[in-house]
N, C-alpha and C positions, 0 to 999 in steps of 0.2 A: 400514560397509565404507569403504575408500579406494579414491581413486579407480583404482590400481592393481590392486587386487586383481581391480574387475571389469572390468578388461580381461583378467587372467587367465581370467575365466569366458567372457566374448565373444567374443576373438579365435579362438579352436578354432571356433565358432559360426559366424563368417564364413567358416572355410577350407572349408565344405562347399559355398558356393556355384562356387569355382573350379573344385572336382572334380568338382561336377557336369556342368560344361561342358568342362575338359579332360583328364578321365579319360585319353583314350587317349597325349593329350600325352605325361603324365605318367608314364603307362605305358612307354611308349618311351625313357626314359630309365635304366632298369634293365632287364636279363634278370631271368628267371625265379629261378633258383638266386639271385638278391640278394635277391627278396621272401621266400626261404626264409629264409634268411641274418637278414634283419630281422624278421621274423617270431617266429625265436628269439630276438632280444635282448628284443622287446617282451614275449615270452610270460614271458622269466625275471625283467624286472623287474615285470609284475603278480604275477608267485610273491614277490618281494622286498616289493612293497607289501602285499599280502595276509596276509602272513605278518607284516608289521612291525605293521599294526594288529589280528591276531589277541595279538602279543605285547606290545604296547602296553597292550590291554586287559586281558590277563592282572595285565600289573604295576599298574595302576594301578586298579583292581577290591578290591585288599588297602583302599586308601585311601577310597574312593568306597564301595565296595559296595552299586552301582549295579545292578539286574538289566538296564537299557536298555544298559549300559555291557558287561556279561559277556554278552547274546546277540550283541551286534554281534561280540565278539572270539571268539565262539564262528560263528558266519557266518562271517567270514572266514577262520577256520582250515578248514572243510571246502573253503571256495573254492579256497584255497591247495593243501589236498592234492592235490582233483582237478584244478587247473591243472597242479602236480606229475605228479602220474601221465599226465596228457593229455601233458605233454614229452615225458617218457618213452616213451611208446609211440608219439608221432611220430619217435624218432628209430631205430624198430626197424620199419623197414616190413614189415610181412606182408597176409596177406587181409583180413585182420579187422580192419585196422587204423581203415580210415577208419569203419566202424561203431563201434567202442569210442569213436573221437573224438567223434562226433555223439552219440552217447548220454549220454558225458560232459556232453558240452557243456551237452546240453537239462537233464541233472540239475543240475548250475551255474546256469542261466538260472532252474529255477525256485525253486530254493535261493533264492538273489541276490536276484529281486522279492518273491516269496513271504514270503522271512524279513526284509526290509527294511519292508515293509507291517505286518507282524506287532509288528517292534520301535516304530512308530513310533505304533502304535494300544495297546498295550500301557501300560496306566497303571507310572507309575513307583513304584518299591519299594525299599526296604532290604533286600539277601540277606546270608547269612554265608558264609564261608570254603569251607565244604563244597559247599557250590552251585556254589563255582568249580571245585571237584574233580568233581563229577559231571554238570555238564552239559562238560566238555571232555570226559570217559573217553564219555559220548552223542554227542560227535560224532565221534569218532576210530571208535566201534562203528558209527554209522552211514553213514562212509566204506566203510568195510571190508565192511559188509553190501551198501552200492551197488555195489563193484565186484565182489564175489561174484555179486551179480544180473547185473549187465551183462555179464559173462566168459559163465556161464551161459545166459543167451538167444542171446548170439552164437554158441553148440554147438549149441543143441537149438532154438533159437525166431528163427532171424535174419529179417529181413524184408528186401523188396525196397529196392534203394537208391532209387529212386527215391520209394517209399514212406516212407523214414527221410527223403528230403529233404524230402518237403513237411511231415512232423509237427516236423521241425528250424525250419522256416519259421511254421509254426502257432505253437508253442513260445517263439520269438523274439518275435512279435505281440503276444501274450499276454504275453509278460513286459515289452512296450514298455507296452500296457495298464497293466497291474500299477503300472508305474512313474508313468507318466502319474495316478492317482490317487493316489499320495504324493507328487507335486507338488502337486494341489491342498489334499489334507490338508494338508501342512506351510504351503501360503502362507493356509491360512484362519488361521494361528495370531497375525492383527494384523502387530504391528512383528516384522522379521524380523532376529534377531542374527546372528552372523556363520556361526556352528555350524549353523543354519538354511538360509542361502544357499550354503554349501559342501555340504550334504545335496542340495539341489535341483539346485544344480549336476552334482553327481553322477547323480540320477536324469536329465537331460536329457542326457547323456552316453552316457549306458546306454541312452537310448531312440532315440540315432542307431547306435550299438552295434548294437542288437537290429535296426533297419530294413536295416542293412546286410547283415547274418549273414542275415537273411528271404530278401532278394532276390538276393544272389548266389551264382553258381552253382561258382566257382572261387575256395576259401581262399586261391590264392597267386597273388593278381592283386593291383592298385593297389587294390580294393575289399574286399578281407580284410583287405591291410594295414591301411586306413582304418578297418576296423569294429576290430581289433585295438586301434590308435591309440587309438580314441574307448572303448574299451573299458579301455584302461591311464590316460585322463585321467580316466575317472570313480573309477576306483582310486586314483588321486592325488587326487581333492577329497574321495574319502572317508577319507583316509588324514589331509588336511587337517584335515575336521572332527575325526575321534578325538583329535588331537595339539591343534587350538587347545581343547578341551572338556574335555581331562585333561591338559594341558601349560602350552599357550601364556594360558586363563585364568585359570587358578590360581596362572601364574607372574604376571601382570598381577595380580591383584589382592593376591598376596604383595607387589609394589612398590607398590601402590597403598596395601595396610596401609601397611608401611614409611613413605610418604609422611605419610600420615596420623598415624602417630607418633608421626613428626617435629616435623609441624606443631602435633598435643596439645604435643607438648614444649615447643615452641617456646611457643606459648598459655598455657600452665600456667606458663612459667617469665617469659612477661608478664605474667600474673595475677597471681603469685607475689610480683611487685616493682614492679608498678602500681595506683593506684587506678582501681576499675572507673569511677567516674561521671565523672574529669576525664581518665584515661588518663596521670596524671603520677605520675612515681615513687612509691613509696609510704614508710612507715615503715622496712620492713625494708632497701629499698636506700638511704636517706639513713643507716641506723645502720652497714651495711655500708660504706656510701663514707666515712663519718664516723671508722670505725675504722683506713680504710687510711690516712687522706689524714690525722688530727691528728699523727702521730707527727713529720713533718716542721715543725721551727719555725722554716724561712728563711723563712715569710710568715707574715702575720697574717691567722687567719681568724676567720669569724663568722658567725654567725646570727641569723637573722631571723623570728620567729614572727607569724604573723597570724589573726586570727579575723575571722569576720563576728557583729557585736554585736549581741545578744538572738537568734541563732541559733534558741536551742530555743524561743524565741517566734514567730517567724516558721514554723518549721518544724509547729508546732501548729496554725498560723493557717492555712497554705494546704497544708499535707499533703507529706508524704515525695518522690512524684516532682516538684513543683514546686519544693520547695526544694534536690533535686539538679538540677533546670536552674537555679536561681540559681547552683549552685556551679561547675556548667560556666563559666559565663557570668563570673562573679570568675576563677576559672583562667584564662580567655582573655586577661583584660585582663591581668592579672599577665604572662601570657606577652608578651602583645606589647609590654611597656614594659621587658623582660628583658634584661639585659647578658648578651653569651655568657657570662662566667664565672660566672654568678649560677646554680644549680643549684636549680631548683624543685620541693616535693614536697609530697602532702598525706598528712595524718594520717586517721586513721578518724574522730574528734574533730569533722571539719569545718574542722582547722587546716591553713594552708599554713606551711610551713617551706622557707624557702631560706637556702642554703649560699654561702658566699661563701669561696672556696678561695686568697683573696689580695686583703685589703683594704688600699688605699694609705692613705686616711685615715678618720676618723670622718666627715667632710662628707659624704664619698662614701654613706656610708650614709644619712646623714639626706637627703639629696638625693635617693636614692632613695626614700625612704619619702614624702616630698615629692610626690614624681612620683606614684606609688602612690594618692596620698591623692585626687591630682588627676586620676585616671586612673577612681576609683571615685567623683566627685561625681553624673556623671549616673545615673539612675535605671537600674535593671536591669528590663527590660522579661519579665517570666514569664506567658507568657500575656497576661491581662487584668490583671495587678498590677505597678505601678510601683513595686517595692521598692528602699529605698535600702539600698546596700552601706557604712555606717559599719564602717571598720573599726580595731578594736584590735590594734597594733603593739608588738612587745617585740621588744629588740635586745641580743645578748649576744654580746660577744668571748672570743674563746678564751686562756685563762689556762695555764700550764704545769701537768704534773700533772692537768688538768683532763679527764673521757672524753668520750664524744658522747655519752651519753646524761644527763651531769652539765651538759653545754653547752645543750642542748634542753632540759632543764629550767631552766636560767637566763633561756631566750628566752622559757618560757613564761611563766615567777614576772613577770616586766617586761610582758607581753601582757597580765596578771589586773591587773597595778596600773597599767596604761594605761588600763582603763576607768576609773577617777576623776579624769581628768584631761581639760581640754578637748583637749591638742592629739591626745592619744590615740595616741602613742606615747611611749615610756620605753628609755632603757639600763638593764641588769641594775646591781644593788645589791646588796652582800653581805647586809640588811637584811629585804631579800625574802624570803630564805629563810626567816624567825624562822616556825615554827608551818606551815611548808607540811604535814609529813609528816603532823601531826594533820588538818590539813584535809582531804588525800586520802584519810586513814583513814576519815575521817568520811563523807565521800562514798560510801566502798566499802561502810561499812557502812549507809549510808542505803537502800541497793538490796535487804537482807534484812530491812531493820527492818520493812515492811510486812507481807512474807509472813510473818514472826515473830511478828508481833501486838503489837509494841513500841510503838505509837502509841497514844493513847486522849485522851480530850476530857474538860475540865471546864469546866464552865459556868458565868458568873457571873451574878447577875440583874441587872435592869435594873426600879428602881421608880418606877411613873407617880406624879408629884408632884399629881396634877390628883386621882386617887384613891386615891393610897396601899398600890396592889395591886401584885405583882410579875406584870406583864403579858408580861413578853418575858425571854430570856437571851442573851447571847454564847458562840459556843462555840466554846472557846481550846484548838488541840492542843498535846498534850503527849508528849515522849520519854520514855520509862521505858528506858535500854538496861543488858542483860545485867551491864556490869561497869561501867561509867562511873557508872550510875546515871541521874540526871533530866539531861538534856541540854538547855540553855536554848534556846528557840524563837529568839531572836538570833542563835543559833550556826549551827542546823542550817536553818532556813528560806531563807535566802540562797543557801548551798551546793545546797538541794532548787532553788530556782529556777533558777541556774547550771548544773544538771544535767538539767534537765527532769523530774526524779523529781516536781517539784510538780503536773505533771498528774494522773499516777495520785491520790498525795497528799491532793489537792483532791478529787477526786471521792470517794476514802473519808472524807473528814472531812465533805464536804454530805451522803451517804449516812447514814454515822453517825447524825450530828443531824438528820436528817428522821426515822430511824429512832425516836431516841430523845423525841422532841417528840410523835408520836402513842402511845408508849410510856406516855410521863405521864399524856396524856389518858386512855390505856384501864383507868389504875389508879386514877382519878377525881380528878386534879389540874386545876383549872381550865387551860383552854386556853392555852397561852403559846405566844408565837412565837418561833423561836430564828435569831439571825442569826449568818451565815456569813461570814466576809470571802472575797474572790475575788482570785486571783494576778493578776499583768498574763499569764504564760503561759496563764493558763486563759481570759480575755478571747479570747487569741488562738485560739482553739480552734473550729473548725468547725464542731463540732455540741453545743458548748456548753448552746444551747436546748434541743434535742432531749436533751440527757444531765440537765437541770434535769427536763423533763418526764415524763422515764423514772422517774428517783429519786422523784421526788412521787407516781406512779401505783403503783409496786413499794412504797413506803411506807406509802400508804394516806394520807399529810399533804396537808390542804388546803392551797392555795399562798396563801391568805392569812396561813398560819402561819409563815411563812417569810421571811427579809430578806436580802438580799445585798447584800455591803459591797463600795462601790469607793474606793480610794484618790484623794487630788485628781488625784495625779499622773497615773494613767490617764487623764485627761479631755482630755489632749493632744489628740489624736486624734479631733476634737469629729464628723467625719461618719460614720466607724466605728462608735465609741459608742453615738451618736444611734441609731443603727440598730438596733444587737445591744439598748441597754436596752429600746426599747419592744418590742423583741420577747418581754424576759423580762418586761415590765409587762403583758404581753398576756396570759402563761400566768396572771397573779392576783400574782403575789408584788411583795414591797415591794422597794424600793432607795434604799441609803442609801449615804452620804459618808461614809468615815473618816479622821480625822487632819485633818481641815475646817481652814482656814486654817496648814496648815504647807509647802501647795505653791504654786507659782509660773503655775501655769495663770490663764486669764483666767476671770471671776466670769462670763461671757456663758454656762458651760456649763448655770448655774442654771435658766436662763430655757429653754433647749433639750432639758435631758433631764429625760425624766420621774422625778424623786428625790422621795422621800416623808419623807426626814427626813436631819438635817446630826449628824455627831456632832463633839462640840468635843474637839480633841485634849488628853491631860493636861498636855502641855507649858505650856500657857495657864491652865490649873485652878489648878495648882501652886503660884504664886505669888499667884495672885488679889487676895490681902488683903493683899501686900505689894507689888506691884509694880504702876500705875498704867495703865502701858501694856498688860499684861495684862486690867487688869480694863475699860479701853474696849475694848478688840480683843471680849473676851467680849460687853459688852451690844450689841456693833456686830453680835456674830452673832446674837444674841437678836433684836434687833430687829428685822434683816432678815429673818431664817428667818419671824418672824411675819407680816408684809409679804408673804412672797411662800408661806404658807399653809403651810410646813415645820415640822416637830417636829421637836425639838432633844433629841439628849441628851448630856449631860457624864460625860466617862469622868477614872477618875484623884481620885474625891472621896474624900478621906481625913481630912478635918476638919472640925469644925460648921459654922466661917465662910465655908468656900467652900459649903458646904449654902446656909446663911441670903443670903448675895451671889446662888444660883442662882434660887431660890424668890422673891427680890423681883426678878430678872429676866424671870419667865415663862417658867423651862425645862419643858420636859415631863417628862424622865427624867434621872435619876441613876444612875451606875453607878461602884461603888468599894469600896474595902475599909471605907468608913463603912458599910455596911451589907452587904457580903459578898464576903469575897474568892473567887475562883474555885473551886469545890468541884466532886464528881462528881455524875454523874446520881444514884446511889442516896441519897447525900446532901442534894439538892434535895427527892428524893420521900419522905425520912424526916423531914426537917426544916422541911418546906414552913411548916409553920404557926409557930413558933418564926421564921422569917426573915420572915413579915408582924407578929409581934409584935415584934420588934426596930425593922421598920421603922417603926409605930404608936409606939413608944417614943421613937423617934429624932426622928418629927415632930410629935409631941405637946409638944413643947417649944416648938416654934414659933407653939402656939395657932392650930393648923388644924386639930383636931379634929373640928369639925361641918361641915367636907369631905368628911374621908373614909369611907367605905364599905366596911368591911373585914370 
């Protein structure tokens, strides 16, 4: 409640004090006739206020249908009628006038105090429109019946005046007590809203009015006038309470709803055109801006597309919430160096797009890119992770007849190409658009392929040169597209890695391979180890070790029959990889380095990592009999592995001469078309003995039969 409203309540109460001490002096200002006139005015105002409360309750009941609203309206409808009759009687003095006035006053006081108490004690409930008509008719009937009884008693059962005045005083004091009870009940409601404060104030003034009426002997005096004044103030506060409940508060709620709606519309508009994470404008606002601006050819325009390098792998490693924090930090650094006429936006794919509506020179764009790379040199601190924000940047200049969507696509194409060069930023060239549509289509179809079960696994046997047995196989994923047919892994695997789909695909490959290895064992085949390649994105998974454990448990495969293969390029982050590989090794699985010799990392990881096997890349084996350098490299790898007590698998063996060289070099396992191409799981089950016989026949040529136990 506001301070001025508190004064409305308190100030009339303070007037009681001077009234008690200076009543005679105040009374001397007016003549008796003046009090009669003033009383008349106050009585008229009381009738107006009480009837206003009744009418207000009648009107709003149709919307609220509240029993309390209806009962308050009926109560003051009764009071208004009694006050009106009392006013008419007072204007026609007769012998029994005082008798009638006192009785009507008694009935009004009892109705008001008892009715008010009844209303606040009555539980709230919803009524119907029929209840309104019924109660108001009942109230009118009650008034008529009361008037008849009072008039009848004045004719036949008239009491003495002194006895009647004593009864009047007792009723007023009883009414004051009931009002006090009402105040106590209202005060116990805890936090007092405005409506309750107005009702308590009305009850206070009724108590004062009742006390005055109980002790005064002459109504046409300063005390009678004061009693009417406080009664009038009580009805005024009743009216304020009803008005606040039925008009002011609903109107305030309506205004609040309107403000909330406007605020919600503003928020919805902001959300529709801005990114939730970085609060930068989004793709919708960018395309809208481009549509409005690009028709103006008086200025050169350009778009710069920016992405965080290997964002999918980072997101898989540290989780979405941390990667979102990283995006916010990148956005802040971009905005910190952004010139005033550069318009920065953020796309859903984690890309930042900067639109420049007035490019002065190409050197200006290059300088901005250099400044941006410089701003990103300091690692981004995301909780406990210091992350490098390496950016790939593509720049596209607007050309005539080029739409906003095409300009954006050109910048994104240049950004993709920038991944392959050390500088990491490029201007768009037309050749970059070649094959784009097909690449984007494949990316979309990859999303459906896993759900549609279009992927399957082939397995290529690995022959143990010491025993001549097929002791392991490598799982190789294949994609049979419903319309394209066979899609090469060299085409779809890079796209899956860039889009982040390699995570669910890698899990499916691992689970399917483990299930198949256990299925062969249940079919009665000798136990075979299955080798599965891990992608870079999978290595960044926080739950990789847990996922591998769950798959092994779910497929009932012993850990020693699973070999996970990493590429040499994955070993650059030695600290992170060492911990991860040791956790995987602790499960009981084996670790192999695939494509060994093709990477650029230090060989020091061989002593730090818990590696079991090296796989020589087919690129070295292919020309081993023709290229002395390849021969020397393979010999060195075999010798180094022997000293480090590592097994060696040679891939891509297609000719007998290659096999002879590897046998002489004491290689452990052979994998290639010379023994078997990648075949399905069913073919391995059905032709397992034939595959062994073929291996025996090939190896027999080298006169090592006595060493084989097949």
